[in-house]
C-alpha positions in Angstrom: 145.5 107.2 -21.9 144.0 104.9 -19.4 145.8 105.0 -16.2 145.7 101.2 -15.4 146.9 100.4 -18.9 150.3 100.9 -18.1 150.0 98.0 -15.4 147.5 95.3 -17.3 148.9 92.3 -16.0 148.9 93.6 -12.5 145.6 94.8 -12.6 143.7 91.5 -14.3 145.7 89.6 -11.3 144.7 91.8 -8.6 141.1 91.6 -9.8 141.0 88.1 -10.0 142.3 87.5 -6.7 139.8 89.7 -5.3 136.9 88.0 -7.1 138.3 84.7 -6.3 138.5 85.8 -2.4 134.7 87.1 -2.3 133.3 84.0 -4.3 135.2 81.4 -1.8 134.1 83.6 1.3 130.8 83.7 0.4 130.5 80.1 -0.5 132.2 79.0 2.6 129.9 81.2 4.5 126.8 79.5 2.7 128.2 75.8 3.5 128.4 76.7 7.1 124.9 78.8 7.7 123.0 77.9 4.9 121.1 75.2 6.6 120.8 77.5 9.6 119.3 80.3 7.5 116.8 77.8 6.0 115.8 76.6 9.4 115.4 80.3 10.6 112.9 81.4 7.7 110.9 77.9 7.8 108.2 79.5 9.8 107.7 82.3 7.2 108.0 79.7 4.4 105.1 77.6 6.1 103.2 80.7 6.7 103.3 81.6 3.0 102.3 78.3 2.1 99.2 78.3 4.3 97.9 81.6 3.4 98.4 80.8 -0.3 96.7 77.2 0.2 94.1 79.2 2.0 93.3 81.5 -0.9 93.3 78.7 -3.4 91.1 76.5 -1.3 88.3 79.5 -0.4 85.5 79.5 -3.2 86.1 82.3 -5.3 82.9 84.1 -4.5 84.1 84.4 -1.0 87.4 85.7 -2.0 85.9 88.5 -4.2 83.5 89.3 -1.3 86.3 89.8 1.1 88.3 91.8 -1.5 85.3 93.9 -2.1 84.7 94.6 1.5 88.4 95.3 2.1 88.6 97.6 -1.0 85.4 99.8 0.5 86.8 99.9 3.9 89.9 101.4 2.4 88.8 103.2 -0.3 85.4 104.0 0.7 84.5 104.3 -3.4 81.9 102.1 -4.9 83.7 103.0 -8.4 86.9 101.1 -7.0 85.1 98.7 -5.5 83.0 97.7 -8.4 86.2 98.0 -10.6 87.8 95.3 -8.2 84.9 92.8 -8.4 85.0 93.3 -12.1 88.8 92.8 -12.3 88.8 89.6 -10.2 85.6 88.2 -12.3 87.7 88.8 -15.6 91.1 87.3 -14.2 89.0 83.9 -12.9 86.9 84.0 -16.5 90.4 84.0 -18.3 91.8 81.3 -16.1 94.3 83.3 -14.4 93.0 82.9 -10.8 95.4 80.4 -9.1 98.1 82.5 -10.4 96.4 85.5 -9.2 95.7 84.1 -5.7 99.6 83.0 -5.5 100.9 86.6 -6.4 98.3 88.2 -4.1 99.4 85.8 -1.1 103.3 86.8 -1.9 102.4 90.6 -2.2 100.5 90.4 1.1 103.1 88.8 3.2 105.8 90.7 1.7 103.7 94.1 2.3 103.5 92.8 6.1 107.1 92.0 6.6 108.2 95.4 4.9 105.8 97.2 7.1 107.3 95.4 10.3 110.7 95.9 9.4 110.4 99.5 7.5 108.4 101.5 10.2 111.0 100.9 13.2 113.6 101.7 11.2 112.0 104.7 9.9 111.1 105.5 13.5 114.9 105.1 14.6 116.2 107.5 11.5 113.8 110.0 12.7 114.9 110.2 16.1 118.8 110.0 15.5 120.8 112.2 12.7 123.5 109.7 13.0 121.2 106.4 12.3 119.8 108.4 9.5 123.4 109.3 8.1 124.2 105.6 8.3 120.9 104.1 7.0 120.4 106.2 4.1 123.3 104.8 1.9 122.2 101.3 2.4 118.8 102.4 1.1 120.4 104.1 -1.7 122.0 100.9 -2.7 118.9 98.9 -2.1 117.0 100.9 -4.6 119.7 101.3 -7.2 121.4 98.1 -7.3 120.0 96.0 -10.2 117.7 93.2 -8.5 119.2 90.7 -10.8 122.7 91.4 -8.8 121.3 90.7 -5.2 119.5 87.6 -6.6 122.6 85.6 -6.9 123.5 85.7 -2.7 120.1 84.8 -2.0 119.9 82.0 -4.3 123.4 80.6 -3.1 122.1 80.9 0.5 118.8 79.5 0.2 118.1 77.9 -3.0 115.5 78.1 -5.5 111.8 78.7 -4.2 109.4 80.9 -2.2 111.5 82.3 0.8 114.1 83.4 -1.5 111.8 85.2 -3.7 110.2 86.9 -1.0 113.5 88.2 0.6 114.3 89.6 -2.9 110.9 91.3 -3.0 111.4 92.9 0.6 114.9 94.0 -0.3 113.6 95.7 -3.4 110.3 97.1 -1.8 111.1 98.3 1.8 113.0 101.6 1.3 110.1 103.5 0.6 108.2 102.9 3.8 111.3 103.5 5.7 112.1 106.8 4.0 108.3 108.3 3.8 108.1 106.9 7.8 111.2 108.8 9.0 110.0 111.9 6.9 106.6 111.9 8.2 108.0 111.9 12.0 110.6 114.6 11.3 107.6 116.9 9.6 105.6 116.6 12.7 105.1 120.5 13.7 107.3 121.3 16.7 104.6 123.3 18.6 102.7 120.1 18.7 105.6 118.3 20.0 106.2 121.3 22.8 102.8 121.1 23.7 103.2 117.1 24.4 106.1 117.7 26.1 104.2 120.6 28.5 101.6 118.1 29.3 104.2 115.9 30.6 104.4 113.2 27.9 107.0 110.7 28.1 109.2 110.0 25.0 107.1 106.7 24.5 103.7 108.6 24.5 104.7 111.5 22.3 105.7 109.1 20.1 102.8 106.7 19.9 100.0 109.4 20.5 101.6 112.5 18.5 104.2 111.9 16.2 103.0 108.3 14.5 99.2 109.5 14.2 100.2 113.0 12.8 102.8 110.7 10.2 100.0 108.2 9.2 99.6 110.0 5.9 103.1 109.9 4.9 103.7 106.3 6.3 100.5 105.0 4.3 102.3 106.6 1.3 105.3 104.4 2.0 103.0 101.6 2.1 101.6 102.5 -1.2 105.0 102.8 -2.7 106.2 99.5 -1.2 103.0 97.7 -2.8 103.9 99.0 -6.0 107.5 98.1 -6.1 106.7 94.7 -4.9 104.5 94.1 -7.7 106.8 95.2 -9.9 109.3 92.6 -8.7 106.8 89.7 -9.5 108.1 88.6 -12.8 111.7 88.6 -11.4 111.1 86.9 -8.4 109.6 84.2 -10.8 112.9 83.4 -12.1 113.7 81.9 -9.0 111.0 79.4 -8.4 108.1 81.8 -7.0 105.1 80.9 -8.6 102.2 83.4 -9.5 101.7 85.9 -12.6 105.0 86.3 -13.3 105.5 82.7 -14.6 103.3 83.0 -17.5 105.2 86.2 -18.2 108.2 84.5 -18.7 107.0 81.9 -20.6 105.7 84.3 -22.7 108.7 86.1 -23.3 110.5 82.9 -24.1 108.0 81.6 -26.3 106.8 84.6 -27.9 103.3 84.3 -26.9 101.7 87.7 -26.9 98.3 86.9 -25.5 99.4 85.1 -22.5 102.0 87.7 -21.6 99.6 90.4 -22.5 96.8 89.0 -20.0 98.9 88.3 -17.2 100.6 91.5 -17.5 97.3 93.3 -17.5 96.3 91.0 -14.4 99.4 92.4 -12.7 98.5 96.0 -13.7 94.9 95.4 -12.3 96.2 94.5 -8.9 98.8 97.4 -9.0 95.8 99.9 -9.6 93.4 98.4 -7.1 96.1 98.7 -4.3 97.4 102.1 -5.1 93.5 103.4 -5.4 92.7 102.3 -2.3 95.9 103.2 -0.3 95.9 106.6 -1.9 92.5 107.2 -0.7 92.9 105.9 2.7 96.2 108.0 3.1 93.8 111.2 1.9 91.2 110.2 4.5 93.8 110.0 7.3 95.1 113.4 6.3 91.7 115.1 6.4 90.9 113.4 9.7 94.2 114.9 10.9 93.5 118.4 9.7 89.8 118.4 10.9 91.3 117.1 14.5 93.6 120.3 14.4 
């Protein structure tokens, strides 16, 4: 027998009152501070728009050449570089260039934001067990709560558009880089740290010259996972007005256009594979470099 079945009216009344309290409180908060939050995020919006317009305005051969150069610099693999070039040529041939550039812009900016936020938090967790104990449950919630749920407060505060989509992507994608930065720094050999202390290194020098360089393979594994999770949010972010490859996928779902959904879905997969292979190979190169330096 359900314990609460004995108090159905009381239970419903309490739940209703709690929901009204939460809804009214958040609505009042959004009315009071919504405009201030929009102004706070306006520089981010302008940067994102400018970066997207730059990608769209740049001739496609130059964009592909830059992408090929970055792919070679990160992966040092001719197969991956040629694959990236062919993928973008096919994307352009199939008429998905503009949506791909929009997606590339938001994923790039979101990844930079996640790195800027995630690495310092990961360092804080690695330096303090108390901070780790407080932050880990928050990361668990961020990774397990359905993405549609936290779209609701973001949209209520900031409306529909690029910035709410960016925030949603960052909330979903930032936990891996935080966790793996924390793990990488904690895995640094104690003997190495003792040697650094013996040479008179300060706390800052030990962190910047020893711990972070040795943790870079783990940190780049976190970057890899962050990019993958950001790309997985593309379709969901398009539901709140983020332009890119997600919008045609949503249109294909609502109108049952198989070819449209398949092509744009494969374009997202191509981006994911390119980012994944490049960051993985770059992380492995860093690991080999660290092993050789030892």
